[in-house]
C-alpha positions as CSV (number, residue, x, y, z in Angstrom):
1,X,-47.9,-53.1,-65.6
2,X,-45.8,-50.0,-64.8
3,X,-43.1,-48.8,-67.1
4,X,-39.6,-48.4,-65.7
5,X,-40.0,-44.6,-65.8
6,X,-43.1,-44.8,-63.6
7,X,-41.7,-47.2,-60.9
8,X,-40.9,-45.6,-57.6
9,X,-38.0,-46.6,-55.5
10,X,-38.0,-46.9,-51.7
11,X,-34.4,-45.8,-51.8
12,X,-33.7,-42.0,-52.0
13,X,-30.8,-41.1,-54.2
14,X,-28.0,-40.2,-54.1
15,X,-26.7,-42.3,-51.2
16,X,-23.7,-44.4,-50.2
17,X,-24.7,-48.0,-50.9
18,X,-22.8,-51.1,-49.8
19,X,-22.5,-54.0,-52.3
20,X,-21.1,-57.3,-51.1
21,X,-19.4,-59.5,-53.7
22,X,-18.1,-63.0,-53.1
23,X,-15.7,-65.2,-55.2
24,X,-12.9,-67.7,-55.0
25,X,-9.7,-66.5,-53.4
26,X,-7.6,-64.7,-55.9
27,X,-4.9,-62.0,-55.5
28,X,-6.6,-59.8,-58.1
29,X,-10.2,-60.2,-56.9
30,X,-10.6,-56.8,-55.2
31,X,-8.9,-55.0,-58.2
32,X,-11.2,-56.7,-60.7
33,X,-14.3,-55.9,-58.6
34,X,-13.2,-52.3,-58.5
35,X,-12.7,-52.2,-62.3
36,X,-16.2,-53.4,-62.8
37,X,-17.7,-51.0,-60.4
38,X,-15.8,-48.0,-61.8
39,X,-17.4,-48.6,-65.2
40,X,-20.6,-47.4,-63.7
41,X,-19.4,-45.3,-60.7
42,X,-16.0,-43.9,-61.8
43,X,-15.5,-42.0,-58.5
44,X,-15.3,-45.3,-56.5
45,X,-11.8,-45.7,-55.1
46,X,-9.8,-48.6,-53.8
47,X,-10.3,-47.2,-50.3
48,X,-14.1,-47.9,-50.8
49,X,-13.5,-51.6,-50.8
50,X,-13.0,-53.9,-47.7
51,X,-12.1,-57.5,-48.2
52,X,-12.3,-60.5,-46.0
53,X,-11.2,-64.1,-46.5
54,X,-13.5,-67.0,-45.6
55,X,-12.6,-69.0,-42.5
56,X,-10.8,-71.7,-44.6
57,X,-9.3,-69.2,-47.0
58,X,-10.9,-70.6,-50.1
59,X,-13.2,-67.7,-50.8
60,X,-13.0,-63.9,-50.4
61,X,-15.7,-61.3,-49.9
62,X,-15.5,-57.7,-50.8
63,X,-17.8,-54.9,-49.7
64,X,-17.8,-51.9,-52.0
65,X,-19.4,-48.7,-50.9
66,X,-20.7,-47.0,-54.0
67,X,-22.1,-43.5,-54.3
68,X,-25.3,-44.5,-56.0
69,X,-27.1,-41.9,-58.1
70,X,-30.0,-44.0,-59.4
71,X,-31.6,-47.4,-59.3
72,X,-30.6,-47.9,-62.9
73,X,-26.9,-47.4,-61.9
74,X,-27.2,-50.0,-59.1
75,X,-28.9,-52.4,-61.4
76,X,-26.1,-52.0,-64.0
77,X,-23.4,-52.6,-61.3
78,X,-25.2,-55.7,-60.1
79,X,-25.6,-57.1,-63.6
80,X,-21.9,-56.4,-64.5
81,X,-20.6,-57.9,-61.3
82,X,-22.9,-61.0,-61.5
83,X,-21.6,-61.7,-65.1
84,X,-17.9,-61.4,-64.1
85,X,-16.1,-64.8,-64.2
86,X,-14.4,-64.3,-60.8
87,X,-17.7,-63.4,-59.0
88,X,-19.9,-66.1,-57.5
89,X,-22.4,-64.1,-55.6
90,X,-23.5,-60.4,-55.4
91,X,-25.6,-59.1,-52.5
C-alpha cells in the first residue's frame, strides 16, 4: 500500500476547481458554505459562488470555484463541507 506522500494525483495543481454543494433552502446557505471554504482557501470570495434553487424551491445548490493548491486542501474542504449541518451533498 502506498503512503499519502507517494500517491500521485491525476490533477495538476494549482488549478481552479469547482465544488458543488447542496442543502435545504436557507437564506444563509451560501454565506455558510463560503465560511467553511475560506477556512481552507482564504482567498475564495463571495463572487466565486453561484447559487441556484431547486425546481420546487426546497433545496439550493451552490457551486464554489476554489483555487486549489493540493489534493490535501481539496480533501479538507470536502470533509469540512460534508460535516456541516446545512449541507446534504458535496460533489
